GUVOKOL-561484 format. One record per residue (C-alpha): residue number from 1; residue in one letter; x, y, z. Coordinates in steps of 0.1 Angstrom, whole numbers, plus 2048, in hexadecimal, padded with zeros to 3 digits. Layout:
<sites>
@num->NUM residu->a X->X Y->Y Z->Z
...
</sites>
This chain:
<sites>
@num->1 residu->m X->7FF Y->7FF Z->800
@num->2 residu->d X->80C Y->821 Z->7F4
@num->3 residu->k X->805 Y->83B Z->80D
@num->4 residu->k X->807 Y->856 Z->7F7
@num->5 residu->n X->7E8 Y->849 Z->7E8
@num->6 residu->i X->7D5 Y->849 Z->803
@num->7 residu->k X->7C2 Y->86C Z->805
@num->8 residu->k X->7A3 Y->861 Z->81A
@num->9 residu->v X->7A1 Y->846 Z->834
@num->10 residu->v X->782 Y->835 Z->846
@num->11 residu->l X->787 Y->830 Z->868
@num->12 residu->a X->775 Y->819 Z->87F
@num->13 residu->y X->773 Y->831 Z->89C
@num->14 residu->s X->767 Y->828 Z->8C0
@num->15 residu->g X->774 Y->848 Z->8D4
@num->16 residu->g X->788 Y->832 Z->8E7
@num->17 residu->l X->7AC Y->831 Z->8F0
@num->18 residu->d X->7B8 Y->821 Z->8D0
@num->19 residu->t X->7A2 Y->830 Z->8B4
@num->20 residu->s X->7A5 Y->854 Z->8C7
@num->21 residu->i X->7CB Y->855 Z->8C0
@num->22 residu->i X->7C7 Y->846 Z->899
@num->23 residu->i X->7B8 Y->867 Z->88F
@num->24 residu->p X->7D5 Y->87B Z->895
@num->25 residu->w X->7ED Y->861 Z->88D
@num->26 residu->l X->7DF Y->85B Z->86A
@num->27 residu->k X->7E1 Y->87D Z->862
@num->28 residu->e X->806 Y->881 Z->86D
@num->29 residu->n X->811 Y->85D Z->85D
@num->30 residu->y X->7F9 Y->85E Z->83A
@num->31 residu->n X->7FF Y->881 Z->82A
@num->32 residu->n X->7E4 Y->891 Z->841
@num->33 residu->c X->7CD Y->880 Z->82D
@num->34 residu->e X->7A7 Y->883 Z->834
@num->35 residu->v X->797 Y->86B Z->854
@num->36 residu->i X->770 Y->863 Z->853
@num->37 residu->a X->76C Y->856 Z->871
@num->38 residu->v X->74E Y->83C Z->876
@num->39 residu->s X->73D Y->82B Z->894
@num->40 residu->g X->726 Y->812 Z->892
@num->41 residu->n X->70C Y->811 Z->8AD
@num->42 residu->v X->707 Y->7F1 Z->8B7
@num->43 residu->g X->6FB Y->7FA Z->8DB
@num->44 residu->q X->715 Y->806 Z->8F0
@num->45 residu->g X->701 Y->825 Z->8FE
@num->46 residu->t X->714 Y->841 Z->90D
@num->47 residu->e X->737 Y->839 Z->8FD
@num->48 residu->l X->727 Y->84A Z->8DF
@num->49 residu->d X->722 Y->86D Z->8F2
@num->50 residu->g X->734 Y->887 Z->8E8
@num->51 residu->l X->747 Y->871 Z->8CB
@num->52 residu->e X->740 Y->88A Z->8AF
@num->53 residu->e X->751 Y->8A8 Z->8BF
@num->54 residu->k X->76A Y->891 Z->8CB
@num->55 residu->a X->774 Y->883 Z->8A7
@num->56 residu->i X->773 Y->8A7 Z->896
@num->57 residu->q X->78A Y->8B8 Z->8B1
@num->58 residu->t X->7A8 Y->89A Z->8AC
@num->59 residu->g X->7A4 Y->89E Z->884
@num->60 residu->a X->789 Y->88C Z->875
@num->61 residu->s X->774 Y->89E Z->85B
@num->62 residu->k X->753 Y->88E Z->863
@num->63 residu->l X->747 Y->870 Z->87D
@num->64 residu->y X->72C Y->85B Z->871
@num->65 residu->i X->718 Y->849 Z->88B
@num->66 residu->e X->705 Y->82C Z->87B
@num->67 residu->d X->6E9 Y->819 Z->892
@num->68 residu->l X->6ED Y->7F5 Z->889
@num->69 residu->t X->6DE Y->7EA Z->8A6
@num->70 residu->d X->6C0 Y->7D8 Z->897
@num->71 residu->e X->6D5 Y->7C8 Z->87C
@num->72 residu->f X->6EE Y->7BD Z->89A
@num->73 residu->v X->6CF Y->7AC Z->8A8
@num->74 residu->d X->6BF Y->79E Z->88F
@num->75 residu->e X->6D6 Y->791 Z->879
@num->76 residu->f X->6F5 Y->789 Z->88F
@num->77 residu->i X->6EC Y->786 Z->8B3
@num->78 residu->i X->6CE Y->773 Z->8B0
@num->79 residu->p X->6D9 Y->757 Z->896
@num->80 residu->t X->6F8 Y->752 Z->8AD
@num->81 residu->v X->6E3 Y->74A Z->8C9
@num->82 residu->k X->6C9 Y->735 Z->8B6
@num->83 residu->a X->6EC Y->722 Z->8AE
@num->84 residu->g X->6F4 Y->71D Z->8D1
@num->85 residu->a X->717 Y->72B Z->8C4
@num->86 residu->l X->72D Y->731 Z->8E3
@num->87 residu->y X->752 Y->736 Z->8E4
@num->88 residu->e X->764 Y->725 Z->8FE
@num->89 residu->d X->743 Y->72F Z->910
@num->90 residu->y X->74A Y->754 Z->903
@num->91 residu->m X->727 Y->760 Z->8F4
@num->92 residu->l X->73A Y->771 Z->8D9
@num->93 residu->g X->72F Y->795 Z->8DE
@num->94 residu->t X->74F Y->7A7 Z->8D2
@num->95 residu->s X->754 Y->78C Z->8B3
@num->96 residu->f X->731 Y->790 Z->8A2
@num->97 residu->a X->730 Y->7B3 Z->8A2
@num->98 residu->r X->74D Y->7BE Z->88F
@num->99 residu->p X->745 Y->7AC Z->870
@num->100 residu->l X->723 Y->7C2 Z->871
@num->101 residu->i X->739 Y->7E5 Z->87A
@num->102 residu->a X->754 Y->7D9 Z->860
@num->103 residu->k X->737 Y->7D8 Z->841
@num->104 residu->r X->728 Y->7F9 Z->84A
@num->105 residu->l X->74B Y->806 Z->848
@num->106 residu->v X->750 Y->7F8 Z->823
@num->107 residu->e X->732 Y->805 Z->81B
@num->108 residu->i X->73D Y->82B Z->829
@num->109 residu->a X->760 Y->829 Z->819
@num->110 residu->k X->750 Y->81E Z->7F6
@num->111 residu->a X->732 Y->83B Z->7F8
@num->112 residu->e X->752 Y->853 Z->803
@num->113 residu->g X->76A Y->848 Z->7EB
@num->114 residu->a X->783 Y->840 Z->803
@num->115 residu->d X->7A7 Y->831 Z->7FD
@num->116 residu->a X->7A6 Y->81B Z->81D
@num->117 residu->i X->796 Y->810 Z->83B
@num->118 residu->c X->7A8 Y->810 Z->85D
@num->119 residu->h X->7A2 Y->7FF Z->87C
@num->120 residu->g X->7B1 Y->800 Z->8A1
@num->121 residu->c X->7B2 Y->7DE Z->8A8
@num->122 residu->t X->7D8 Y->7D1 Z->8B7
@num->123 residu->g X->7EB Y->7B6 Z->8A7
@num->124 residu->k X->7E7 Y->79E Z->8C2
@num->125 residu->g X->7C1 Y->7A0 Z->8BE
@num->126 residu->n X->7A4 Y->78E Z->8AE
@num->127 residu->d X->794 Y->7AE Z->8A4
@num->128 residu->q X->7AC Y->7B4 Z->886
@num->129 residu->v X->79E Y->792 Z->875
@num->130 residu->r X->77E Y->798 Z->87A
@num->131 residu->f X->77E Y->7BE Z->86D
@num->132 residu->e X->796 Y->7B5 Z->84F
@num->133 residu->l X->785 Y->795 Z->849
@num->134 residu->a X->762 Y->7A6 Z->844
@num->135 residu->i X->774 Y->7C5 Z->832
@num->136 residu->k X->77D Y->7AC Z->817
@num->137 residu->a X->75E Y->79C Z->814
@num->138 residu->f X->74D Y->7BE Z->808
@num->139 residu->a X->76A Y->7D0 Z->7F9
@num->140 residu->p X->788 Y->7B5 Z->7F0
@num->141 residu->d X->79E Y->7CA Z->7E5
@num->142 residu->m X->79C Y->7E7 Z->7FE
@num->143 residu->p X->7B9 Y->7F1 Z->80D
@num->144 residu->i X->7BD Y->7EE Z->834
@num->145 residu->i X->7D1 Y->801 Z->84E
@num->146 residu->a X->7D6 Y->7F2 Z->86F
@num->147 residu->p X->7EA Y->80C Z->883
@num->148 residu->w X->7F2 Y->7F4 Z->8A1
@num->149 residu->r X->807 Y->7E1 Z->882
@num->150 residu->e X->819 Y->802 Z->876
@num->151 residu->w X->81F Y->817 Z->896
@num->152 residu->s X->83D Y->815 Z->8B1
@num->153 residu->i X->823 Y->819 Z->8CD
@num->154 residu->k X->823 Y->7F6 Z->8E3
@num->155 residu->s X->80D Y->7F9 Z->901
@num->156 residu->r X->7E9 Y->80D Z->90D
@num->157 residu->e X->803 Y->822 Z->923
@num->158 residu->e X->817 Y->831 Z->904
@num->159 residu->e X->7F5 Y->835 Z->8F2
@num->160 residu->i X->7E7 Y->84B Z->912
@num->161 residu->a X->806 Y->85D Z->90E
@num->162 residu->y X->806 Y->862 Z->8EC
@num->163 residu->a X->7E2 Y->86F Z->8F0
@num->164 residu->e X->7ED Y->889 Z->90B
@num->165 residu->a X->808 Y->892 Z->8F1
@num->166 residu->h X->7F1 Y->89D Z->8D9
@num->167 residu->n X->7D2 Y->8A9 Z->8F7
@num->168 residu->i X->7BA Y->88E Z->8ED
@num->169 residu->p X->7A1 Y->88A Z->906
@num->170 residu->l X->79C Y->865 Z->913
@num->171 residu->k X->77F Y->85A Z->92D
@num->172 residu->i X->79D Y->840 Z->93C
@num->173 residu->t X->7B8 Y->846 Z->956
@num->174 residu->r X->7D6 Y->830 Z->958
@num->175 residu->e X->7C7 Y->81F Z->974
@num->176 residu->t X->7A5 Y->819 Z->963
@num->177 residu->n X->7B4 Y->80F Z->941
@num->178 residu->y X->7A1 Y->7EE Z->93F
@num->179 residu->s X->79D Y->7E3 Z->918
@num->180 residu->k X->778 Y->7E1 Z->913
@num->181 residu->d X->760 Y->7DB Z->8F7
@num->182 residu->k X->73A Y->7E3 Z->8FE
@num->183 residu->n X->717 Y->7DE Z->8ED
@num->184 residu->l X->6F7 Y->7D4 Z->8F4
@num->185 residu->w X->701 Y->7AF Z->8F1
@num->186 residu->h X->71F Y->7B4 Z->90C
@num->187 residu->l X->73C Y->7C5 Z->920
@num->188 residu->s X->75D Y->7B3 Z->91E
@num->189 residu->h X->77A Y->7BD Z->935
@num->190 residu->e X->79E Y->7B7 Z->92D
@num->191 residu->g X->7C1 Y->7C5 Z->938
@num->192 residu->l X->7CD Y->7D3 Z->95C
@num->193 residu->d X->7C8 Y->7B8 Z->978
@num->194 residu->l X->7B4 Y->7A4 Z->962
@num->195 residu->e X->7D4 Y->797 Z->950
@num->196 residu->d X->7DD Y->782 Z->96E
@num->197 residu->p X->7C5 Y->764 Z->970
@num->198 residu->g X->7D1 Y->75F Z->991
@num->199 residu->n X->7BD Y->780 Z->99A
@num->200 residu->e X->794 Y->77F Z->9A5
@num->201 residu->p X->787 Y->799 Z->98E
@num->202 residu->q X->779 Y->7B6 Z->9A6
@num->203 residu->y X->753 Y->7B3 Z->9A0
@num->204 residu->e X->748 Y->7C1 Z->9BF
@num->205 residu->k X->761 Y->7E0 Z->9B5
@num->206 residu->a X->74A Y->800 Z->9AD
@num->207 residu->g X->751 Y->806 Z->98A
@num->208 residu->f X->75C Y->7E4 Z->97E
@num->209 residu->l X->73B Y->7D7 Z->972
@num->210 residu->e X->726 Y->7EC Z->95D
@num->211 residu->m X->706 Y->7D3 Z->951
@num->212 residu->g X->6FF Y->7C5 Z->971
@num->213 residu->v X->70A Y->7BB Z->997
@num->214 residu->s X->71F Y->7A1 Z->9A5
@num->215 residu->p X->70A Y->781 Z->9B3
@num->216 residu->m X->716 Y->789 Z->9D1
@num->217 residu->q X->703 Y->7AD Z->9D2
@num->218 residu->a X->6E1 Y->79F Z->9BF
@num->219 residu->p X->6C3 Y->79F Z->9CF
@num->220 residu->d X->6BA Y->786 Z->9EA
@num->221 residu->h X->699 Y->77C Z->9D6
@num->222 residu->p X->69A Y->76C Z->9B3
@num->223 residu->t X->68A Y->77B Z->993
@num->224 residu->y X->672 Y->764 Z->981
@num->225 residu->i X->66D Y->76F Z->95A
@num->226 residu->t X->65E Y->75B Z->93C
@num->227 residu->l X->66B Y->75C Z->91A
@num->228 residu->d X->659 Y->755 Z->8FB
@num->229 residu->f X->66A Y->745 Z->8DB
@num->230 residu->e X->65D Y->741 Z->8BB
@num->231 residu->q X->673 Y->72C Z->8A1
@num->232 residu->g X->68E Y->738 Z->8BC
@num->233 residu->v X->68E Y->759 Z->8BB
@num->234 residu->p X->680 Y->76B Z->8D9
@num->235 residu->v X->660 Y->77D Z->8D1
@num->236 residu->a X->650 Y->788 Z->8FA
@num->237 residu->l X->65E Y->78C Z->91B
@num->238 residu->d X->645 Y->785 Z->938
@num->239 residu->g X->62A Y->784 Z->91F
@num->240 residu->q X->632 Y->7A5 Z->90F
@num->241 residu->k X->63D Y->7A7 Z->8E6
@num->242 residu->m X->65C Y->7B5 Z->8E5
@num->243 residu->s X->677 Y->7B6 Z->8C8
@num->244 residu->a X->696 Y->7A0 Z->8D0
@num->245 residu->k X->6A7 Y->7C2 Z->8D2
@num->246 residu->e X->693 Y->7CD Z->8EE
@num->247 residu->i X->690 Y->7A7 Z->8FF
@num->248 residu->i X->6B5 Y->7A9 Z->902
@num->249 residu->l X->6B9 Y->7CB Z->90F
@num->250 residu->k X->69C Y->7C4 Z->929
@num->251 residu->l X->6B0 Y->7A3 Z->930
@num->252 residu->n X->6D0 Y->7B3 Z->937
@num->253 residu->d X->6BF Y->7CA Z->952
@num->254 residu->l X->6AF Y->7AB Z->962
@num->255 residu->g X->6CF Y->793 Z->95F
@num->256 residu->g X->6E7 Y->7AE Z->968
@num->257 residu->a X->6D2 Y->7B9 Z->985
@num->258 residu->n X->6D5 Y->793 Z->993
@num->259 residu->g X->6F9 Y->791 Z->98D
@num->260 residu->v X->6F1 Y->779 Z->971
@num->261 residu->g X->706 Y->775 Z->94C
@num->262 residu->l X->72B Y->77A Z->95F
@num->263 residu->l X->74A Y->765 Z->94F
@num->264 residu->d X->76E Y->765 Z->957
@num->265 residu->i X->77F Y->750 Z->940
@num->266 residu->v X->7A5 Y->74A Z->930
@num->267 residu->e X->79E Y->747 Z->90A
@num->268 residu->n X->7B1 Y->73C Z->8EE
@num->269 residu->r X->7B5 Y->75B Z->8D6
@num->270 residu->l X->7B4 Y->755 Z->8AC
@num->271 residu->v X->7D8 Y->761 Z->8AB
@num->272 residu->g X->7E7 Y->744 Z->8C3
@num->273 residu->m X->7E8 Y->756 Z->8E6
@num->274 residu->k X->7D4 Y->74F Z->903
@num->275 residu->c X->7C1 Y->76F Z->912
@num->276 residu->r X->7AB Y->775 Z->932
@num->277 residu->g X->788 Y->785 Z->931
@num->278 residu->v X->76B Y->790 Z->945
@num->279 residu->y X->74D Y->792 Z->935
@num->280 residu->e X->728 Y->7A0 Z->93E
@num->281 residu->t X->70C Y->792 Z->929
@num->282 residu->p X->6EF Y->790 Z->940
@num->283 residu->g X->6D6 Y->78F Z->921
@num->284 residu->g X->6E9 Y->777 Z->90E
@num->285 residu->a X->6EB Y->75F Z->929
@num->286 residu->i X->6C7 Y->75F Z->932
@num->287 residu->l X->6BE Y->759 Z->90C
@num->288 residu->y X->6D8 Y->73C Z->905
@num->289 residu->h X->6CA Y->72B Z->924
@num->290 residu->a X->6A8 Y->732 Z->919
@num->291 residu->l X->6AB Y->726 Z->8F6
@num->292 residu->k X->6BE Y->707 Z->901
@num->293 residu->v X->6A1 Y->700 Z->91B
@num->294 residu->l X->68A Y->701 Z->8FD
@num->295 residu->e X->69D Y->6E8 Z->8E7
@num->296 residu->t X->698 Y->6CC Z->901
@num->297 residu->l X->676 Y->6CB Z->8F8
@num->298 residu->c X->679 Y->6D2 Z->8D3
@num->299 residu->l X->694 Y->6C3 Z->8C2
@num->300 residu->d X->69B Y->69E Z->8C1
@num->301 residu->k X->6BA Y->68C Z->8CD
@num->302 residu->y X->6D0 Y->68A Z->8AD
@num->303 residu->a X->6C5 Y->6B0 Z->8A5
@num->304 residu->a X->6CE Y->6C0 Z->8C5
@num->305 residu->h X->6EF Y->6AB Z->8C5
@num->306 residu->k X->6FB Y->6B5 Z->8A0
@num->307 residu->k X->6EF Y->6D7 Z->8AA
@num->308 residu->q X->707 Y->6DA Z->8C3
@num->309 residu->e X->720 Y->6CA Z->8B4
@num->310 residu->l X->71D Y->6E6 Z->898
@num->311 residu->a X->71D Y->703 Z->8B0
@num->312 residu->i X->73B Y->701 Z->8B6
@num->313 residu->t X->747 Y->700 Z->894
@num->314 residu->f X->72F Y->721 Z->892
@num->315 residu->a X->740 Y->731 Z->8AE
@num->316 residu->d X->763 Y->72D Z->89F
@num->317 residu->l X->759 Y->73B Z->880
@num->318 residu->v X->747 Y->75B Z->891
@num->319 residu->y X->766 Y->75E Z->8A7
@num->320 residu->n X->77B Y->75A Z->88C
@num->321 residu->g X->76F Y->777 Z->878
@num->322 residu->q X->75E Y->75D Z->85E
@num->323 residu->w X->739 Y->76B Z->861
@num->324 residu->y X->73B Y->770 Z->83D
@num->325 residu->t X->741 Y->74F Z->82F
@num->326 residu->p X->72D Y->735 Z->820
@num->327 residu->l X->732 Y->720 Z->83E
@num->328 residu->r X->723 Y->736 Z->858
@num->329 residu->k X->706 Y->738 Z->841
@num->330 residu->a X->6FE Y->717 Z->83B
@num->331 residu->l X->6FE Y->70E Z->860
@num->332 residu->s X->6E5 Y->72B Z->866
@num->333 residu->a X->6CF Y->71B Z->84F
@num->334 residu->f X->6D6 Y->6F8 Z->85E
@num->335 residu->v X->6CC Y->70B Z->87E
@num->336 residu->d X->6AB Y->71B Z->873
@num->337 residu->v X->6A0 Y->6F9 Z->865
@num->338 residu->l X->6A5 Y->6E9 Z->88C
@num->339 residu->m X->692 Y->70B Z->89B
@num->340 residu->e X->674 Y->708 Z->888
@num->341 residu->h X->663 Y->6F4 Z->8A3
@num->342 residu->c X->675 Y->708 Z->8BD
@num->343 residu->t X->656 Y->719 Z->8C7
@num->344 residu->g X->64B Y->71D Z->8EE
@num->345 residu->k X->64F Y->72F Z->90C
@num->346 residu->v X->66D Y->72A Z->927
@num->347 residu->k X->667 Y->738 Z->94B
@num->348 residu->l X->689 Y->73D Z->95F
@num->349 residu->k X->695 Y->748 Z->985
@num->350 residu->l X->6B2 Y->760 Z->984
@num->351 residu->y X->6C3 Y->75D Z->9A8
@num->352 residu->k X->6E3 Y->769 Z->9B0
@num->353 residu->g X->6F6 Y->763 Z->98F
@num->354 residu->n X->6E6 Y->742 Z->989
@num->355 residu->i X->6C8 Y->73C Z->96A
@num->356 residu->i X->6B1 Y->720 Z->979
@num->357 residu->n X->69B Y->70E Z->969
@num->358 residu->a X->677 Y->716 Z->971
@num->359 residu->g X->65F Y->706 Z->956
@num->360 residu->v X->65F Y->6FF Z->932
@num->361 residu->w X->63E Y->6FE Z->91B
@num->362 residu->s X->63C Y->6F5 Z->8F3
@num->363 residu->d X->623 Y->6EB Z->8D9
@num->364 residu->w X->639 Y->6D9 Z->8C9
@num->365 residu->s X->64C Y->6C6 Z->8E3
@num->366 residu->l X->656 Y->6A5 Z->8DF
@num->367 residu->y X->657 Y->698 Z->903
@num->368 residu->d X->639 Y->684 Z->90A
@num->369 residu->p X->632 Y->67D Z->92F
@num->370 residu->e X->61F Y->65F Z->927
@num->371 residu->i X->63E Y->650 Z->91B
@num->372 residu->a X->656 Y->65B Z->931
@num->373 residu->t X->642 Y->653 Z->951
@num->374 residu->f X->64F Y->63F Z->96A
@num->375 residu->d X->629 Y->634 Z->971
@num->376 residu->e X->615 Y->61A Z->95C
@num->377 residu->d X->611 Y->623 Z->93C
@num->378 residu->e X->5FE Y->615 Z->91D
@num->379 residu->v X->615 Y->620 Z->900
@num->380 residu->y X->636 Y->612 Z->90B
@num->381 residu->n X->63B Y->5EE Z->90A
@num->382 residu->q X->65B Y->5E8 Z->91D
@num->383 residu->a X->65E Y->5C8 Z->910
@num->384 residu->d X->66B Y->5D5 Z->8F2
@num->385 residu->s X->688 Y->5E2 Z->903
@num->386 residu->a X->699 Y->5BF Z->8FF
@num->387 residu->g X->699 Y->5BC Z->8D8
@num->388 residu->f X->6A6 Y->5E1 Z->8D8
@num->389 residu->i X->6C4 Y->5DA Z->8F0
@num->390 residu->s X->6CC Y->5B9 Z->8DD
@num->391 residu->l X->6D1 Y->5C9 Z->8BD
@num->392 residu->f X->6E0 Y->5E8 Z->8C9
@num->393 residu->g X->6FA Y->5D1 Z->8D9
@num->394 residu->l X->704 Y->5BB Z->8C2
@num->395 residu->p X->720 Y->5CA Z->8B1
@num->396 residu->i X->730 Y->5C9 Z->8D8
@num->397 residu->k X->724 Y->5A2 Z->8DE
@num->398 residu->v X->736 Y->59B Z->8B7
@num->399 residu->q X->756 Y->5B0 Z->8C1
@num->400 residu->a X->758 Y->59D Z->8E3
@num->401 residu->k X->753 Y->579 Z->8D5
@num->402 residu->v X->76E Y->582 Z->8B9
@num->403 residu->d X->788 Y->58D Z->8D6
@num->404 residu->a X->77D Y->56F Z->8EA
@num->405 residu->k X->783 Y->558 Z->8CD
@num->406 residu->n X->7A7 Y->569 Z->8C4
@num->407 residu->t X->7B3 Y->56B Z->8E6
@num->408 residu->g X->7AC Y->549 Z->8EE
@num->409 residu->k X->797 Y->557 Z->910
@num->410 residu->q X->777 Y->549 Z->903
</sites>
């Protein structure tokens, strides 16, 4: 990439530490190029406040703030939940937001006639892959600028020093400098004391958790909720019809208040290293749990087991930035077929970080109490099981006889 040809750059802009210093850095290192900042609103709330003024003051020519929340929920979150996809127990909050934002970056870059797209992802992280693979899916020849792979800055400490030298206002300090990512689905925490897996997360410390409270601080009484699903999609909460986005936001409040959805893991990053993260996903934890309960009624054994198996593949694809691939689309189609009869109602009890089953109902239930009962019934002949066991165990019986004959231990 010839820097002389870069006259206009579209920057994925969050207003956080990385992207705050990238605007002046781009102008210093790419011939005072025009920088157009783009912020994808995926539900990060107050983080968007004052963003336009900040972007302009630090050198951007304009800022797009794009409301992507409905598309984020309907086209990314819900398909992933329906798939039951978890990456090492992580509910993929950052992972499936990146391809959506990247797609919008490309659309704006094309409309603006930009020469390149820039992101603030580090060379150690997963997001660089997610952004760049999505950009390649929609603009395969678009040059991509990744400052972390170019500049001499080596740490967040040095980033703060650069910001201070360029009079760039920051919302963080050296003491509160967790690396965070927030959207309407989750909040992640990395860095500082969390870099040592031996350190317990400070859940009770004021200001650490943002989407809820520690289970230790949750109420001493449970909260009951009821979720209605239609073909695997949440459509009502406590009998009130809502959009999936509205349900997630309400579940965030209910789950967060009860200390639900905290996850502390050391995960395997795509780039080969392990990292430690703490995640808040209160509404997501409830949705995953509720749909799984409904599936126990509505999916047969082989469908449920195959779905569980392929959920790992689905999660790997999402985590590794492979959203816009034929395989991910094919897996979503597979899931949609299995969800055709996953319609029903699930009741749950939320209590001090726990999600407890409190009832499940479906007109498509495959559970037949008349067959399953331990009492007398008229529909199941227990004598039939002898023939079943004889045929099911035939390979074992034959193998045992062959082993005995060939080892002389008849």
